[in-house]
VOMIDREN-191012 format. One line per field, with one value per residue (C-alpha): x, y, z; residue number from 1; residue in three letters. Coordinates in Angstrom, 1 decimal. Layout:
xx = [X ...];
yy = [Y ...];
zz = [Z ...];
i = [NUM ...];
aa = [ALA ...];
! end
This chain:
xx = [34.2 34.2 37.9 38.6 36.7 38.5 41.8 40.8 39.8 42.9 45.0 43.6 44.4 47.9 48.7 48.0 50.4 53.1 52.7 53.6 57.2 57.3 58.8 61.6 62.3 62.2 64.7 67.0 66.9 67.0 63.7 61.4 59.3 56.2 56.1 55.2 53.1 51.1 50.5 48.6 45.3 45.6 46.0 42.9 40.9 42.0 40.9 37.5 36.9 38.2 35.5 32.8 33.5 33.9 30.5 28.8 30.2 29.5 33.1 33.7 35.3 37.0 40.3 39.9 38.8 41.9 44.1 42.4 43.2 46.8 47.2 45.9 48.2 51.3 50.6 49.7 52.4 55.1 54.2 53.7 57.1 58.7 57.1 58.1 61.7 62.1 59.5 60.4 60.7 57.1 55.7 57.7 54.9 52.5 54.7 52.5 49.1 50.9 52.2 48.8 46.9 49.5 49.1 45.3 45.5 47.8 45.4 42.5 44.4 45.4 41.8 40.7 43.1 42.2 38.5 38.4 41.8 42.2 41.8 38.3 36.9 33.7 34.6 32.5 31.9 34.0 37.1 36.4 36.1 39.3 41.1 40.3 42.2 44.9 45.7 45.6 48.1 50.4 50.2 51.3 54.1 55.4 55.3 57.4 55.2 56.3 52.7 50.5 47.1 45.3 46.9 44.1 41.3 43.2 43.7 40.1 38.7 41.2 40.0 36.4 37.1 39.2 36.8 33.8 35.7 36.8 33.3 32.0 34.6 33.8 30.0 29.9 31.1 31.3 33.6 31.7 32.4 30.9 28.8 28.1 28.2 28.1 24.3 24.0 26.6 24.8 21.5 23.2 24.8 21.4 19.8 22.7 22.3 18.6 19.3 17.8 21.1 23.0 26.7 29.8 32.4 33.5 31.5 28.3 26.8 23.7 21.0 18.9];
yy = [28.4 26.6 27.3 25.8 22.7 22.3 22.6 20.1 17.5 18.0 17.8 14.3 13.2 14.7 13.2 9.7 10.3 11.7 9.0 6.4 7.4 6.6 3.0 4.2 7.3 5.2 2.8 5.6 7.3 4.1 5.2 2.8 0.6 1.3 4.8 3.8 1.0 3.5 5.6 2.7 3.1 6.9 6.5 4.3 6.8 9.6 7.5 7.0 10.5 12.6 11.1 11.3 15.0 16.0 14.6 16.0 19.4 19.4 20.0 16.7 17.1 15.1 16.6 15.6 12.0 11.7 12.9 10.5 7.6 8.7 9.1 5.5 4.3 6.0 4.8 1.2 0.6 2.2 0.1 -3.0 -2.6 -2.2 -5.4 -7.3 -6.3 -6.6 -9.2 -11.8 -14.6 -14.0 -13.6 -16.4 -19.0 -16.7 -15.9 -17.4 -15.9 -12.5 -12.7 -13.8 -11.0 -8.4 -9.6 -9.5 -5.9 -4.9 -6.3 -4.4 -1.1 -1.6 -2.3 0.9 3.1 1.4 1.8 5.3 6.8 6.9 4.6 3.5 5.2 3.2 2.9 -0.2 -1.6 -4.6 -2.3 -0.6 -4.0 -5.1 -2.2 -3.4 -6.7 -5.2 -2.4 -5.0 -7.2 -4.2 -3.4 -6.9 -7.0 -3.5 -4.2 -7.3 -9.7 -12.6 -13.4 -12.9 -13.8 -11.3 -12.6 -14.9 -12.4 -9.8 -12.2 -13.3 -9.8 -8.6 -11.2 -10.2 -6.4 -6.7 -9.0 -6.8 -3.8 -5.6 -6.8 -3.2 -1.7 -4.2 -3.5 0.2 2.6 5.8 6.7 6.7 7.3 6.7 3.7 1.1 -1.9 -3.1 -3.3 0.4 1.3 -0.4 1.2 4.7 4.0 3.1 6.3 8.3 6.8 7.5 11.1 11.1 12.0 15.2 14.3 16.3 15.9 12.2 11.4 9.6 9.3 7.5 10.1 7.7];
zz = [-2.1 -5.5 -5.9 -2.5 -3.4 -6.7 -4.9 -2.3 -4.8 -7.0 -3.8 -3.1 -6.7 -6.7 -3.3 -4.7 -7.6 -5.4 -2.8 -5.5 -5.1 -1.4 -1.5 -3.7 -1.6 1.5 -0.1 -1.1 2.2 4.3 5.9 7.8 5.5 7.5 6.0 2.4 3.9 5.9 2.8 1.1 3.1 2.7 -1.0 -1.2 0.8 -1.6 -4.5 -3.0 -1.8 -4.7 -6.9 -4.3 -3.5 -7.1 -8.0 -4.8 -5.3 -9.1 -10.1 -11.9 -15.3 -18.1 -17.1 -13.5 -14.5 -16.6 -13.8 -11.4 -13.8 -14.2 -10.4 -9.9 -12.5 -11.0 -7.5 -8.3 -10.9 -8.7 -5.7 -7.8 -9.5 -6.1 -4.8 -8.0 -7.5 -3.8 -2.7 -5.3 -2.7 -1.6 -5.1 -6.8 -6.4 -8.2 -11.2 -13.8 -12.7 -12.3 -15.8 -17.2 -15.4 -16.6 -20.2 -20.0 -18.6 -21.3 -23.9 -22.3 -22.3 -26.0 -26.8 -25.0 -27.1 -30.3 -29.6 -28.0 -28.4 -24.6 -21.6 -20.6 -17.5 -16.8 -13.1 -12.7 -9.3 -10.2 -10.7 -7.4 -5.6 -7.3 -5.6 -2.1 -2.1 -4.4 -1.9 0.9 -1.0 -1.6 2.1 3.3 0.6 1.3 5.0 4.3 6.3 4.2 3.3 0.3 1.7 -0.5 -3.8 -4.9 -4.1 -6.0 -8.9 -9.1 -8.8 -11.4 -13.9 -13.3 -13.6 -16.7 -18.4 -17.7 -19.1 -22.2 -23.0 -22.4 -24.7 -27.4 -27.2 -26.5 -29.3 -27.2 -24.4 -21.1 -17.4 -14.0 -14.8 -12.0 -14.2 -17.8 -18.0 -16.9 -19.5 -22.3 -21.3 -21.2 -24.6 -26.1 -24.7 -26.1 -29.5 -29.4 -28.7 -25.2 -23.4 -23.9 -24.5 -24.0 -26.8 -26.8 -23.7 -22.6 -19.2 -17.8 -17.2 -15.2];
i = [1 2 3 4 5 6 7 8 9 10 11 12 13 14 15 16 17 18 19 20 21 22 23 24 25 26 27 28 29 30 31 32 33 34 35 36 37 38 39 40 41 42 43 44 45 46 47 48 49 50 51 52 53 54 55 56 57 58 59 60 61 62 63 64 65 66 67 68 69 70 71 72 73 74 75 76 77 78 79 80 81 82 83 84 85 86 87 88 89 90 91 92 93 94 95 96 97 98 99 100 101 102 103 104 105 106 107 108 109 110 111 112 113 114 115 116 117 118 119 120 121 122 123 124 125 126 127 128 129 130 131 132 133 134 135 136 137 138 139 140 141 142 143 144 145 146 147 148 149 150 151 152 153 154 155 156 157 158 159 160 161 162 163 164 165 166 167 168 169 170 171 172 173 174 175 176 177 178 179 180 181 182 183 184 185 186 187 188 189 190 191 192 193 194 195 196 197 198 199 200 201 202 203 204 205 206 207 208];
aa = [UNK UNK UNK UNK UNK UNK UNK UNK UNK UNK UNK UNK UNK UNK UNK UNK UNK UNK UNK UNK UNK UNK UNK UNK UNK UNK UNK UNK UNK UNK UNK UNK UNK UNK UNK UNK UNK UNK UNK UNK UNK UNK UNK UNK UNK UNK UNK UNK UNK UNK UNK UNK UNK UNK UNK UNK UNK UNK UNK UNK UNK UNK UNK UNK UNK UNK UNK UNK UNK UNK UNK UNK UNK UNK UNK UNK UNK UNK UNK UNK UNK UNK UNK UNK UNK UNK UNK UNK UNK UNK UNK UNK UNK UNK UNK UNK UNK UNK UNK UNK UNK UNK UNK UNK UNK UNK UNK UNK UNK UNK UNK UNK UNK UNK UNK UNK UNK UNK UNK UNK UNK UNK UNK UNK UNK UNK UNK UNK UNK UNK UNK UNK UNK UNK UNK UNK UNK UNK UNK UNK UNK UNK UNK UNK UNK UNK UNK UNK UNK UNK UNK UNK UNK UNK UNK UNK UNK UNK UNK UNK UNK UNK UNK UNK UNK UNK UNK UNK UNK UNK UNK UNK UNK UNK UNK UNK UNK UNK UNK UNK UNK UNK UNK UNK UNK UNK UNK UNK UNK UNK UNK UNK UNK UNK UNK UNK UNK UNK UNK UNK UNK UNK UNK UNK UNK UNK UNK UNK];
! end
């Protein structure tokens, strides 16, 4: 049973990474654009449920968390790159905020690796909330509706999520995961440093 559960969770994660190729495959094969658009809510669902199931079934691991992060990155970057290349007319009015947010995210990622030697994985609520308008924006762009109604919600939530992560990385010396917000992360870090939380190598988690 455990093996089946592990395969199920990994399948959700791998699906998201593979689905990232959909817009390019559709373009190459002249397939209907609704196919990669339809995969967006499915990818979002996989992103939500792979973590939920892994924690509920007790099979969460550092390896799975890293794979989850890379799957998110593959999917989002692939779809975003497609939109930047083929939806330029729709996105042109937002060129400056897009560039600014991209630079801020690059700075945050650089800070992660300088601090921890790997990407941060706090999974704050702000990052999860950012995903909702972001995926909605990708949907309307991929579907070529000619609108970008979800751009500003995506931009604002992106600023909040990136800022919270950057402050957390600056204040917390140990790599952590699965924290709801920065205050919980700070509390967990203090407990870890006081020796009240058992750590895996390089990890810290709120025991409360």
